[in-house]
C-alpha positions as CSV (number, residue, x, y, z in Angstrom):
1,M,146.1,85.6,130.1
2,V,147.0,89.3,130.6
3,D,146.0,90.2,127.1
4,E,142.7,88.3,127.6
5,T,142.0,90.3,130.9
6,Q,142.8,93.6,129.2
7,G,140.5,92.7,126.4
8,M,137.7,91.9,128.8
9,Q,138.2,95.2,130.6
10,R,138.1,97.1,127.3
11,Y,134.9,95.3,126.4
12,E,133.4,96.2,129.8
13,R,134.4,99.8,129.4
14,I,132.8,99.9,126.0
15,A,129.7,98.3,127.4
16,R,129.4,100.8,130.3
17,L,129.9,103.7,127.9
18,T,127.3,102.3,125.5
19,E,124.8,101.9,128.4
20,K,125.4,105.5,129.5
21,S,125.2,106.9,126.0
22,V,121.6,105.7,125.7
23,K,120.7,108.4,128.4
24,V,121.5,111.0,125.7
25,A,117.9,110.4,124.6
26,G,117.0,112.3,127.8
27,I,118.2,115.5,126.1
28,A,115.7,115.0,123.3
29,A,113.0,114.2,125.9
30,V,113.7,117.5,127.7
31,A,113.6,119.4,124.4
32,L,110.3,117.7,123.5
33,F,108.8,118.5,126.9
34,A,109.8,122.2,126.5
35,M,108.2,122.3,123.1
36,A,105.0,120.7,124.5
37,V,104.8,123.4,127.2
38,I,105.4,126.1,124.6
39,T,102.7,124.5,122.4
40,F,100.2,124.4,125.2
41,A,100.9,128.0,126.0
42,W,100.4,128.8,122.3
43,G,97.0,127.0,122.5
44,V,96.0,129.2,125.5
45,A,96.8,132.3,123.4
46,K,94.7,130.9,120.6
47,V,91.8,130.3,123.1
48,W,91.9,134.1,123.8
49,S,91.8,134.8,120.1
50,F,88.9,132.4,119.7
51,V,86.9,134.1,122.6
52,D,87.6,137.5,121.0
53,L,86.2,136.2,117.7
54,L,83.1,134.9,119.5
55,F,82.5,138.4,120.9
56,D,83.1,140.1,117.6
57,R,81.2,137.8,115.2
58,G,79.1,135.6,117.3
59,A,78.9,131.8,117.9
60,D,77.2,131.1,114.6
61,S,80.2,132.2,112.5
62,S,81.8,129.4,110.5
63,L,85.1,131.2,111.1
64,A,84.5,130.5,114.9
65,I,84.3,126.8,114.1
66,V,87.6,126.9,112.2
67,K,89.3,128.8,115.0
68,L,87.9,126.2,117.5
69,L,89.3,123.4,115.4
70,D,92.6,125.2,115.2
71,V,92.8,125.5,119.0
72,I,92.0,121.7,119.3
73,D,94.7,121.0,116.7
74,I,97.3,123.0,118.7
75,Y,96.5,121.1,121.9
76,L,96.7,117.8,120.1
77,L,100.2,118.8,118.8
78,G,101.2,119.6,122.4
79,A,99.9,116.2,123.5
80,V,101.9,114.5,120.8
81,L,105.1,116.3,121.9
82,L,104.4,115.4,125.5
83,I,103.7,111.7,124.7
84,L,106.9,111.6,122.6
85,A,108.9,113.1,125.5
86,V,107.5,110.7,128.1
87,G,108.0,107.8,125.6
88,L,111.7,108.6,125.2
89,V,112.2,108.9,128.9
90,E,110.4,105.5,129.4
91,L,112.4,103.8,126.7
92,F,115.8,105.2,127.2
93,V,116.2,106.9,130.6
94,T,114.1,105.4,133.4
95,S,110.7,103.8,134.1
96,V,107.9,106.1,134.7
97,R,104.5,105.4,136.4
98,L,102.0,105.9,133.6
99,P,98.4,105.1,133.0
100,A,97.9,101.8,131.1
101,W,96.9,103.6,127.9
102,L,100.2,105.5,127.8
103,E,102.6,102.7,128.6
104,I,105.3,102.5,126.0
105,H,107.4,99.4,125.8
106,S,109.1,99.8,122.4
107,L,109.7,102.3,119.6
108,T,106.8,100.7,117.8
109,D,104.5,101.7,120.7
110,L,105.8,105.2,120.5
111,K,105.3,105.3,116.7
112,G,101.8,103.9,117.2
113,K,100.8,106.8,119.5
114,L,102.2,109.3,117.0
115,I,100.2,107.7,114.2
116,D,97.0,107.8,116.2
117,V,97.3,111.5,116.8
118,I,98.4,112.2,113.2
119,Q,95.2,110.5,112.0
120,L,93.1,112.7,114.4
121,V,94.9,115.9,113.3
122,A,94.3,114.9,109.6
123,A,90.6,114.4,110.3
124,I,90.4,117.8,112.1
125,K,92.2,119.5,109.1
126,F,89.6,117.9,106.8
127,L,86.8,119.3,108.9
128,E,88.4,122.8,108.7
129,K,88.5,122.5,104.9
130,L,84.9,121.3,104.9
131,V,83.9,124.5,106.7
132,T,86.1,127.0,104.8
133,V,86.4,125.8,101.2
134,Q,83.7,126.9,98.8
135,E,84.4,124.4,96.0
136,P,82.8,121.0,96.6
137,L,85.3,119.4,94.3
138,D,88.3,120.7,96.3
139,V,86.7,119.3,99.5
140,L,86.2,116.0,97.7
141,W,89.9,115.8,96.6
142,Y,91.2,116.9,99.9
143,G,89.0,114.4,101.7
144,L,90.2,111.6,99.4
145,A,93.8,112.6,100.0
146,V,93.3,112.6,103.8
147,S,91.5,109.3,103.6
148,I,94.5,107.7,101.7
149,V,96.9,109.0,104.3
150,I,94.8,107.8,107.2
151,L,94.4,104.4,105.6
152,A,98.1,104.1,104.9
153,L,98.8,104.9,108.6
154,L,96.2,102.4,109.7
155,A,97.9,99.8,107.5
156,V,101.3,100.6,109.1
157,R,99.7,100.3,112.6
158,W,98.0,97.0,111.6
159,M,101.3,95.6,110.3
160,H,103.1,96.5,113.5
161,K,100.4,94.9,115.7
162,K,100.5,91.8,113.5
163,S,104.3,91.4,113.9
């Protein structure tokens, strides 16, 4: 009886330790949040660079379009980092009041949000290539490669929703 009681206490201690160890994901969430803030600040710096370019070369410059897309890309990256940080907090640390579109109930939800943004960033990178590359064949090959990646990510998303 004594051995059984000690065994149960040991299991309870292990269970409590395991429950608390999940909170370690909060460290990753804080780091991701810090990276999101830094990335948004980087985006603000790029906005100033974009405005400077507009004054130097004018709004009709194709380089201005590329810079604008680059700024959008940086902000999307910051948004991804923020979503990942919030998702880790939601999944491992505590419940957070979030808008319905941002609710995360599983790692699959979190991966889905990441996949959605990766697809958007890939499309933006393709548009940058479309504006900057002079060789039509290079643009075609790049577009095909981006399309394959986006389709593969769509397939992953579809498989997760199906299961």
